[in-house]
C-alpha positions as CSV (number, residue, x, y, z in Angstrom):
1,M,136.3,85.3,57.9
2,T,135.8,84.7,61.6
3,S,135.6,80.8,62.5
4,F,132.3,79.2,63.6
5,S,134.1,78.5,67.0
6,T,135.1,82.1,67.6
7,R,131.5,83.3,66.5
8,L,129.9,80.5,68.7
9,T,132.1,81.4,71.8
10,V,131.6,85.4,71.3
11,F,127.7,85.0,70.9
12,Y,127.9,82.7,74.0
13,A,129.9,85.1,75.9
14,L,127.9,88.1,75.1
15,S,124.8,86.4,75.7
16,F,125.9,85.6,79.2
17,I,127.3,89.1,79.8
18,L,124.0,90.8,78.6
19,A,121.8,88.5,80.9
20,S,124.5,89.5,83.6
21,V,123.9,93.2,83.1
22,G,120.0,92.5,82.9
23,M,119.9,90.8,86.3
24,L,122.4,93.1,87.9
25,T,120.4,96.1,86.6
26,L,117.6,94.8,87.9
27,G,119.0,93.9,91.3
28,Y,120.1,97.4,91.6
29,R,116.6,99.1,91.1
30,Q,115.0,96.4,93.4
31,I,117.9,97.1,96.2
32,D,117.4,100.9,95.8
33,Q,113.7,100.5,95.9
34,K,114.0,98.7,99.0
35,L,116.4,101.0,101.0
36,M,114.1,104.0,100.0
37,H,110.8,101.9,101.1
38,G,112.9,101.5,104.3
39,L,113.9,105.1,104.6
40,D,109.9,105.8,104.2
41,R,109.0,103.5,106.9
42,L,111.1,105.4,109.1
43,L,109.9,108.5,108.1
44,L,106.3,107.5,108.6
45,T,107.4,106.3,112.3
46,E,108.8,109.7,113.0
47,R,105.7,111.3,111.5
48,G,103.7,109.4,114.2
49,R,105.9,110.5,117.0
50,V,105.3,114.1,115.7
51,F,102.0,114.1,115.3
52,A,101.5,112.3,119.0
53,H,103.7,115.1,120.3
54,L,101.5,117.9,118.9
55,A,98.5,116.3,120.3
56,L,99.9,117.2,123.9
57,G,99.4,120.1,125.7
58,P,97.0,123.1,124.8
59,P,96.3,123.8,121.3
60,G,98.1,126.2,119.6
61,N,100.5,126.7,116.4
62,T,102.8,129.2,117.2
63,P,106.4,128.9,116.9
64,A,106.6,129.0,120.5
65,D,103.8,126.4,120.9
66,L,105.3,124.0,118.8
67,G,108.7,124.3,120.1
68,A,107.5,123.8,123.4
69,K,105.9,120.5,122.2
70,L,108.7,119.1,120.0
71,R,112.0,120.6,120.8
72,R,113.0,118.1,123.5
73,S,111.5,115.0,121.2
74,T,113.3,116.5,117.9
75,D,116.6,116.8,119.9
76,N,116.3,113.2,121.1
77,S,116.2,112.1,117.4
78,A,118.4,114.7,116.0
79,V,120.8,111.5,114.6
80,L,118.1,110.5,112.4
81,F,115.6,113.2,111.8
82,R,115.5,116.6,110.9
83,V,112.3,118.2,111.3
84,E,110.4,121.4,109.9
85,I,107.0,122.7,110.4
86,K,105.6,125.2,107.9
87,S,102.0,126.7,107.5
88,R,100.4,126.0,104.4
89,D,101.7,129.3,102.5
90,G,105.4,128.1,103.0
91,A,106.0,130.1,106.4
92,S,108.3,128.2,108.8
93,L,107.2,127.9,112.1
94,F,109.6,125.5,113.5
95,R,113.0,123.8,113.1
96,S,115.0,121.2,114.6
97,S,118.1,122.4,116.5
98,N,120.0,120.0,114.0
99,L,118.4,122.0,110.9
100,S,120.2,125.3,109.9
101,Q,118.2,126.0,106.8
102,P,114.5,125.3,105.6
103,L,114.0,122.2,104.0
104,P,113.0,122.4,100.2
105,W,109.6,123.5,99.6
106,S,107.6,122.9,96.4
107,P,104.1,122.3,97.0
108,P,102.3,120.5,95.9
109,S,104.9,117.8,96.2
110,P,105.2,114.0,96.4
111,Q,104.8,112.7,99.7
112,F,108.4,111.1,99.5
113,T,111.2,113.1,97.7
114,D,115.2,113.0,97.4
115,D,117.1,116.3,97.7
116,T,120.4,117.6,98.7
117,L,120.8,120.3,101.3
118,S,123.1,123.3,100.8
119,D,125.5,121.6,103.2
120,G,125.7,118.7,100.4
121,A,123.9,116.3,102.7
122,R,121.8,113.9,100.7
123,V,118.3,113.4,102.5
124,R,115.2,111.7,101.8
125,I,112.1,114.0,102.7
126,G,108.4,113.2,103.9
127,R,105.8,115.8,103.5
128,F,102.9,115.3,105.8
129,D,99.9,117.4,106.3
130,R,97.9,117.9,109.5
131,G,95.4,120.6,109.5
132,D,96.7,124.1,108.6
133,L,100.4,122.6,109.2
134,V,102.7,120.9,107.0
135,I,105.5,118.5,108.7
136,M,108.3,117.9,106.9
137,V,110.6,115.1,108.0
138,A,114.0,114.7,106.6
139,T,116.5,111.5,107.0
140,P,120.0,111.1,105.7
141,A,120.3,108.9,102.5
142,D,123.9,109.1,102.1
143,N,124.0,105.3,103.4
144,V,121.7,104.4,100.5
145,A,124.1,106.3,98.0
146,S,127.0,104.7,99.5
147,A,125.3,101.3,99.6
148,M,124.5,101.5,96.1
149,R,127.9,102.7,94.8
150,G,129.3,99.7,96.4
151,Y,126.9,97.6,94.6
152,V,127.7,99.4,91.2
153,E,131.5,98.7,92.0
154,T,130.9,95.0,93.0
155,S,128.8,94.6,90.0
156,I,131.5,96.0,87.8
157,G,134.0,93.5,89.2
158,L,131.3,90.7,88.9
159,L,130.8,91.6,85.3
160,L,134.3,91.5,84.4
161,A,134.7,87.9,86.1
162,M,131.5,87.1,84.3
163,A,132.9,88.1,81.0
164,A,136.1,85.8,81.5
165,F,133.9,83.0,82.9
166,G,131.4,83.5,79.9
167,I,134.3,83.3,77.2
168,A,136.0,80.3,78.9
169,I,132.6,78.5,78.8
170,G,131.8,79.5,75.6
171,Y,135.0,78.2,74.2
172,A,134.6,75.0,76.1
173,L,131.2,74.6,74.6
174,S,132.1,75.2,71.3
175,Q,134.9,72.6,71.5
176,V,132.2,70.3,72.6
177,V,129.7,71.3,70.2
178,L,132.0,71.5,67.0
179,K,134.3,68.3,67.9
180,P,131.9,65.9,65.8
181,L,131.9,68.3,63.0
182,R,135.9,68.6,63.2
183,E,135.9,64.8,63.1
184,I,133.9,64.9,60.1
185,A,135.9,67.6,58.5
186,D,139.1,65.7,59.2
187,T,138.1,62.1,57.8
188,A,136.6,64.1,55.0
189,A,139.9,65.8,54.4
190,R,141.9,62.8,54.5
191,I,139.5,61.1,51.6
192,S,140.9,61.6,47.9
193,A,140.7,59.5,45.1
194,S,143.6,57.4,46.4
195,N,141.5,56.3,49.4
196,L,137.9,56.6,48.3
197,E,137.0,53.7,50.4
198,E,137.3,55.3,53.7
199,R,134.1,56.5,55.2
200,I,133.2,58.9,57.9
201,P,132.5,57.0,61.3
202,V,128.9,57.5,62.5
203,Q,128.6,57.4,66.2
204,R,125.4,59.6,67.0
205,G,121.6,59.3,66.3
206,D,121.3,63.3,66.0
207,E,121.7,65.6,63.3
208,V,125.3,65.4,63.1
209,G,125.0,61.6,62.6
210,D,122.6,62.2,59.7
211,L,125.2,64.5,58.4
212,A,128.0,61.8,58.6
213,R,125.3,59.3,56.7
214,L,124.4,61.7,54.2
215,L,128.1,62.3,53.5
216,N,129.0,58.6,53.5
217,A,126.1,58.1,50.8
218,M,127.9,60.7,48.8
219,L,131.0,58.9,49.1
220,D,129.5,56.0,48.1
221,R,128.1,57.4,44.9
222,I,131.4,59.1,44.1
223,G,133.4,56.0,44.6
224,S,131.2,53.9,42.3
225,S,131.7,56.6,39.8
226,F,135.4,57.0,40.4
227,R,135.7,52.9,39.7
228,Q,133.6,52.9,36.6
229,I,135.7,55.7,34.7
230,R,138.8,53.7,36.0
231,Q,137.6,50.5,34.6
232,F,136.4,52.1,31.4
233,T,139.7,54.0,31.0
234,A,141.7,50.6,31.7
235,D,139.5,48.5,29.6
236,A,139.4,51.2,26.7
237,S,143.0,51.3,26.6
238,H,143.6,47.6,26.7
239,E,141.0,47.0,23.8
240,L,142.5,49.7,21.5
241,K,145.9,48.5,21.6
242,T,145.1,45.3,19.2
243,P,143.4,47.6,16.7
244,L,145.9,50.4,16.7
245,S,148.8,47.8,16.0
246,L,146.5,46.3,13.2
247,V,146.2,49.9,11.6
248,R,149.9,50.6,12.0
249,L,150.9,47.1,10.6
250,H,148.6,47.9,7.3
251,A,149.4,51.3,7.0
252,E,153.3,50.0,7.1
253,M,152.4,47.4,4.4
254,I,150.8,50.0,2.2
255,L,154.1,52.2,2.6
256,A,156.3,49.2,1.4
257,D,154.3,49.5,-1.9
258,P,156.7,50.7,-4.3
259,G,154.0,52.1,-6.4
260,L,152.7,54.7,-4.2
261,T,152.8,58.1,-5.1
262,T,154.4,61.0,-3.5
263,S,151.1,62.4,-2.4
264,Q,149.9,58.6,-1.2
265,E,153.2,58.1,0.6
266,N,152.9,61.4,2.6
267,A,149.3,60.5,3.5
268,V,150.3,57.0,5.0
269,V,153.3,58.8,6.9
270,A,150.9,61.3,8.4
271,Q,148.6,58.1,9.4
272,L,151.6,56.4,10.9
273,E,152.4,59.4,13.0
274,E,148.9,60.0,14.1
275,V,148.6,56.2,15.1
276,D,151.8,56.5,17.0
277,R,150.7,59.5,19.0
278,L,147.5,57.5,19.7
279,S,149.3,54.5,20.6
280,A,151.2,56.8,23.3
281,L,147.9,58.2,24.5
282,V,146.4,54.6,25.1
283,G,149.6,53.7,26.8
284,D,149.5,56.8,29.0
285,L,145.9,56.4,29.8
286,L,146.8,52.6,30.8
287,V,149.4,53.7,33.0
288,L,147.2,56.2,34.7
289,A,144.2,53.8,35.1
290,R,146.7,51.5,37.0
291,A,148.3,54.3,39.1
292,D,144.9,55.5,40.3
293,S,143.7,52.2,41.0
294,N,147.2,51.3,43.0
295,S,147.7,48.3,40.8
296,M,151.2,49.3,39.8
297,N,153.9,47.2,40.6
298,L,156.7,49.3,42.0
299,A,160.1,47.9,42.6
300,I,161.0,50.3,45.4
301,A,164.4,49.9,47.0
302,S,166.9,52.4,48.4
303,H,168.9,54.0,45.7
304,D,171.7,56.8,45.8
305,P,170.1,59.8,43.7
306,A,173.6,60.9,42.6
307,D,174.4,57.6,40.9
308,F,171.1,57.5,39.5
309,L,171.3,61.3,38.1
310,E,174.8,60.2,36.7
311,R,173.6,57.3,34.8
312,M,171.1,59.3,33.2
313,R,173.6,62.3,32.3
314,A,174.8,60.9,29.0
315,D,170.9,60.3,27.9
316,V,169.9,63.7,29.0
317,E,172.9,65.6,27.2
318,V,171.7,63.6,24.2
319,L,168.4,65.1,24.4
320,A,169.6,68.5,25.3
321,E,172.0,68.6,22.3
322,A,168.9,67.7,20.0
323,A,166.8,70.4,21.6
324,K,169.7,72.9,21.0
325,V,169.5,73.9,24.8
326,K,172.1,73.4,27.5
327,V,171.7,71.5,30.7
328,R,173.4,72.4,33.9
329,F,173.3,69.8,37.2
330,I,173.3,70.9,40.7
331,R,173.9,68.5,43.3
332,E,173.8,68.9,47.0
333,G,174.0,66.1,49.9
334,D,174.9,62.3,49.7
335,G,172.3,59.4,51.0
336,L,169.9,57.1,50.0
337,V,166.3,57.4,49.1
338,S,163.4,54.9,48.5
339,F,162.2,54.8,44.9
340,D,161.7,52.6,41.5
341,P,164.5,53.8,39.2
342,R,162.6,52.9,36.0
343,W,159.6,54.9,36.9
344,M,161.8,57.5,38.4
345,R,163.5,57.9,35.2
346,H,160.1,58.2,33.2
347,I,159.4,61.1,35.5
348,V,162.5,63.0,35.2
349,L,162.6,62.5,31.4
350,N,159.2,63.4,30.9
351,L,159.8,66.7,32.8
352,L,163.3,67.4,31.0
353,N,161.2,67.0,27.5
354,N,158.8,69.4,28.6
355,A,161.5,71.8,29.8
356,F,163.5,71.1,26.4
357,R,160.5,72.1,24.6
358,A,159.7,75.2,26.3
359,S,163.1,76.6,26.4
360,P,164.5,78.8,23.7
361,V,167.3,77.7,21.3
362,G,170.5,78.4,23.5
363,G,168.7,78.4,27.0
364,T,169.6,76.6,29.9
365,V,167.7,73.8,31.7
366,T,168.8,73.3,35.5
367,I,168.4,70.0,37.2
368,A,168.9,70.7,40.8
369,S,169.2,67.9,43.5
370,R,169.5,68.4,47.2
371,L,169.3,65.4,49.7
372,D,168.9,65.8,53.4
373,A,167.0,65.0,56.5
374,A,163.8,65.7,54.9
375,G,164.5,63.6,51.9
376,W,165.2,64.4,48.3
377,Q,164.1,67.4,46.5
378,L,164.5,67.2,42.7
379,A,163.7,70.4,40.6
380,V,163.9,70.8,36.9
381,E,163.8,74.7,35.8
382,D,163.7,76.2,32.3
383,E,163.9,79.5,30.8
384,G,160.9,79.4,28.8
385,A,157.7,81.7,28.7
386,G,156.4,79.8,31.8
387,V,152.7,79.2,32.4
388,P,150.0,81.5,33.5
389,H,149.4,81.9,37.3
390,E,146.0,80.6,37.1
391,L,147.2,77.5,35.3
392,L,149.8,76.6,37.7
393,S,147.4,75.1,40.2
394,R,146.2,73.0,37.4
395,I,149.3,72.1,35.6
396,F,148.9,68.3,36.8
397,D,145.4,67.9,36.0
398,R,144.5,65.7,32.8
399,F,145.0,67.2,29.2
400,V,145.9,70.7,30.8
401,S,149.5,70.9,29.7
402,D,149.3,69.5,26.5
403,A,152.8,70.2,25.0
404,P,153.5,70.0,21.4
405,G,154.2,66.4,20.5
406,G,152.7,65.2,23.8
407,T,149.5,63.4,25.1
408,G,148.9,66.1,27.9
409,L,149.2,63.3,30.4
410,G,152.5,63.3,31.2
411,L,152.5,65.6,34.0
412,T,149.5,63.9,35.5
413,I,151.1,60.5,35.5
414,S,154.2,61.8,37.1
415,R,152.1,63.2,40.0
416,S,150.4,59.9,40.2
417,I,153.7,57.9,40.4
418,V,155.3,60.4,42.8
419,E,152.4,60.3,45.2
420,L,152.4,56.2,44.9
421,H,156.2,56.5,46.2
422,G,154.7,58.6,49.3
423,G,156.2,62.2,47.8
424,T,155.1,65.4,46.3
425,I,155.3,67.4,43.2
426,V,154.6,71.0,42.6
427,A,155.0,73.8,39.8
428,M,156.1,77.5,40.3
429,P,157.4,80.2,38.4
430,G,161.2,80.0,37.8
431,R,163.5,81.7,40.5
432,D,164.1,84.6,38.3
433,G,160.6,85.1,37.6
434,R,160.6,83.5,34.1
435,G,160.1,79.8,33.0
436,L,158.7,77.0,34.8
437,R,160.0,75.1,37.8
438,V,158.7,72.0,38.8
439,E,160.0,70.5,42.1
440,L,159.3,66.6,43.4
441,A,159.9,65.7,46.9
442,L,160.6,62.2,48.2
443,P,160.8,61.1,51.8
444,P,164.2,59.7,53.0
445,A,164.8,55.8,53.0
446,A,163.3,53.8,55.8
447,T,165.6,52.8,58.0
């Protein structure tokens, strides 16, 4: 969809161009009328002169009489005028020497008309009645036509210039008008669950300022809700740890009773498994609450990713053997990256456990590590069934990716910890179109 800035620019430019076309069209009509009015005044002046010469000498309207009265006068004005006198029935009685053909005759006609002669000359013709005579006076109109063509050509050039000018002004206007909205959008884009305290600056007293204040009020309500949820999660997780420990303790005491039947023993074991699962969920919720509130104490320092992964190799191979899958290490590049090894180990093991559960027996899980100027990229890829495309964008949300035996918070916690390191983590289909590939990226160590 076209941006609002583009639409505003186009709207302003079109409005500017249409207004210019309207003004130039009106100017064309006005100038044409003025020029034609000037020609009509010339024709009226010539009519008066012709009438004055007709009044001279003895009366008579024969061609000889009219020629005697008008020949010299019309010859003197032959550059500007062509004169023809006709009777009421259209018979030609006199023509000036510069008129080789009759002027167009179509009585009754308007007093002033435009016409083109057989020689191609465009003329303005005035028709005047005097008794039984019709005096027709024509004057060249080519100059007017030439002037109007020049006006049209100049107008086209002006319209092109105005179009460019209108687009430039429209674009500049859109930038000025939309600048405060862009500032609001940029600030809103920076605000997330990790920095809900940031607010949109309010520097205006107009509608844009009112919009910023409304958004800030909304952010205040959202921030308050987030804080309440985080506090509730942390408090609930903390308060549940003690009763869960007591439930586990009593269940273990019951399980130690030698008088339990097999069914009773199985029930207690199932209870202990559920208590362990619930304890893991409470622990994960507490970790997540601390990560969301930025209250985790991370021991971030510069480490060599190669050494970090090498220390984990033995544990990873034991887990892979237990899951009956193979593991392959790929390593590229050398250098240092800043991270907390304890929590990074937690993330890697969580990704590997998910990959081991998803992979078929005998499948291969690949751990690819690459270190370059952009930082450290670590990918874990399995050969399982993969994740539906519509879930890929939500796989890091809470309880979306609930793997068997997990709490549904592992990837959510991993994302929170990675973001606390200043990195990113994404999920995508495997390179060959099957399985799941999870990639995390950390920035290079600060120098």
